C-alpha positions as CSV (number, residue, x, y, z in Angstrom):
1,M,-82.1,25.3,37.6
2,K,-83.1,22.6,35.4
3,N,-83.2,25.6,32.4
4,F,-80.4,27.6,34.0
5,P,-78.3,29.2,32.6
6,F,-81.2,30.2,30.7
7,I,-79.7,30.7,27.1
8,S,-77.2,28.6,24.5
9,L,-74.1,27.7,24.5
10,S,-73.5,29.8,20.8
11,N,-75.6,32.7,22.4
12,S,-73.4,32.6,25.4
13,L,-70.3,32.9,23.1
14,V,-72.0,35.8,21.8
15,L,-72.4,37.8,25.0
16,L,-68.9,36.6,26.0
17,R,-67.5,38.5,23.2
18,L,-69.6,41.5,23.3
19,S,-69.2,42.1,26.3
20,V,-65.5,41.8,26.2
21,A,-65.7,44.3,23.2
22,F,-67.4,46.7,25.9
23,I,-64.5,45.9,27.7
24,F,-61.7,47.6,25.7
25,L,-63.9,50.2,24.2
26,A,-64.8,51.6,27.6
27,H,-61.5,51.7,28.3
28,A,-60.4,53.5,25.2
29,I,-63.4,55.9,25.5
30,I,-62.6,57.0,29.4
31,R,-59.2,57.3,28.0
32,V,-59.9,60.1,25.6
33,T,-62.6,61.8,27.4
34,G,-60.8,61.5,31.1
35,G,-58.1,62.7,29.5
36,T,-55.6,60.4,30.9
37,V,-53.2,59.4,27.3
38,V,-50.9,61.8,28.2
39,R,-50.6,60.9,32.0
40,F,-50.5,57.3,30.6
41,G,-48.1,57.9,28.3
42,E,-45.6,59.6,30.8
43,Y,-46.3,56.4,33.3
44,L,-45.0,54.7,30.5
45,N,-42.1,56.7,29.5
46,N,-40.7,56.4,32.7
47,K,-41.0,52.6,32.6
48,G,-38.8,52.6,30.1
49,F,-40.8,52.8,27.3
50,V,-40.0,55.1,24.1
51,Y,-42.9,58.0,22.7
52,G,-45.2,56.4,25.6
53,T,-48.0,59.3,24.6
54,P,-48.2,57.7,20.8
55,L,-48.1,54.4,22.1
56,V,-51.2,55.1,24.2
57,W,-52.3,56.5,21.6
58,G,-52.0,53.4,19.6
59,L,-53.5,51.4,22.2
60,T,-56.7,53.1,22.1
61,V,-57.1,53.0,18.8
62,Y,-56.3,49.2,18.8
63,E,-59.1,49.2,21.3
64,V,-61.5,51.4,19.6
65,I,-61.5,49.8,16.1
66,G,-60.9,46.2,17.4
67,G,-63.4,46.1,19.8
68,V,-66.0,47.3,17.7
69,L,-64.9,44.9,14.8
70,L,-64.9,42.0,18.1
71,A,-68.1,43.2,18.7
72,F,-69.2,42.9,15.4
73,G,-67.5,39.1,15.7
74,I,-65.5,40.3,12.6
75,F,-61.4,39.5,12.7
76,T,-62.0,37.9,15.7
77,K,-58.8,35.6,16.3
78,W,-56.8,38.4,15.1
79,L,-58.1,40.8,17.6
80,S,-57.6,38.1,20.1
81,A,-54.5,37.6,19.8
82,G,-53.8,41.2,19.2
83,F,-55.7,42.1,22.7
84,I,-53.8,39.3,24.7
85,G,-50.4,40.4,23.7
86,I,-51.7,44.0,24.9
87,I,-52.8,42.5,28.1
88,A,-49.6,40.5,28.9
89,L,-47.6,43.6,28.2
90,G,-49.7,45.0,30.9
91,I,-49.1,42.2,33.2
92,V,-45.6,42.3,32.8
93,T,-45.2,46.1,33.2
94,I,-47.8,47.1,35.7
95,H,-50.3,44.6,37.5
96,L,-47.3,41.7,38.2
97,E,-45.6,44.5,40.4
98,N,-49.1,44.8,42.5
99,G,-49.4,40.6,43.2
100,W,-52.5,38.6,41.9
101,F,-55.1,40.2,43.4
102,V,-57.7,43.4,42.0
103,G,-60.1,44.1,44.6
104,E,-60.6,43.4,47.9
105,H,-57.2,41.1,48.6
106,G,-54.9,43.8,46.9
107,A,-54.8,46.4,44.0
108,G,-53.6,46.7,40.4
109,G,-53.2,42.8,40.8
110,C,-53.1,40.9,37.8
111,E,-56.3,38.4,38.1
112,Y,-58.6,40.6,36.2
113,S,-56.0,40.4,33.0
114,F,-55.7,36.8,33.0
115,L,-59.4,36.7,33.0
116,L,-59.7,38.5,30.3
117,I,-56.7,36.4,28.3
118,I,-58.9,33.4,29.1
119,A,-62.2,35.1,27.8
120,L,-60.2,35.9,24.7
121,I,-59.1,32.2,24.2
122,V,-62.4,31.4,24.6
123,I,-63.7,33.8,21.6
124,A,-61.4,32.7,19.6
125,A,-61.6,29.4,19.7
126,A,-65.2,29.2,19.0
127,D,-64.7,31.9,16.0
128,N,-65.4,28.6,13.3
129,K,-63.9,30.8,10.1
130,K,-61.6,30.0,8.5
């Protein structure tokens, strides 16, 4: 275990940034290719949002463009703040009513979203650009 985790801290931060960027890109791509944009928009309308489908398209575009820029390390602080805002809104409107757990002990809770927020805080903190 002397050599664990086998990569440096700086490379670990790059791995984290790339992984989180991939997660957002994957969500956006599957939303478009799976044809769930309108369904998600209708869900938001039922939650009291106005113009749910355009809102979901805006979210999807942000995830695609933001995911690509995040992967390349561009505007990471600003993008992280935006993603945190999106996730926080998702927690309040969707996940909180489902409890804490996502998998084995629950369904649709907010633990995964919480972890993404922490990862985004670390990514933003690692951005040394002024």
